C-alpha positions, 0 to 999 in steps of 0.5 A: 500500500502506498504511503499517504500523501498530505493533501496540502503538499499535493495541492502545492505541487499540482499548483506549480505545474501549469503545463506538465510533461510527464513520463508514465513508467512501469515494469510489465513482465519484467520489461520496462514500459514508458509513455510520454504524457502531456495531459497530467491533471489533478483530479481530487485533493481528498483522496489525492488523485491525479490523472492523464489522458492517452489514446486507448488504442496505443500499444504502450498503453495496453502494456502499461494498463497491465501493471500493478503500479505506475510511476509518474515522473514530472519533467522539470524546466532544468 
């Protein structure tokens, strides 16, 4: 079970991200999978939820959706 995320910290982080580029990653059958996403959004503060949009027919998405855990890496300006 993931650790609890403080809603205030989540709001602070999401408030600093006007247009975000993320890389969604996972290990599927011991093979790394990754997809660049330009539509990462805050969905809820309680519970802290974020979402992204991708084409459901993407071969990469078909692999990622099989994963138990996804990692979301937010790319910084530097």
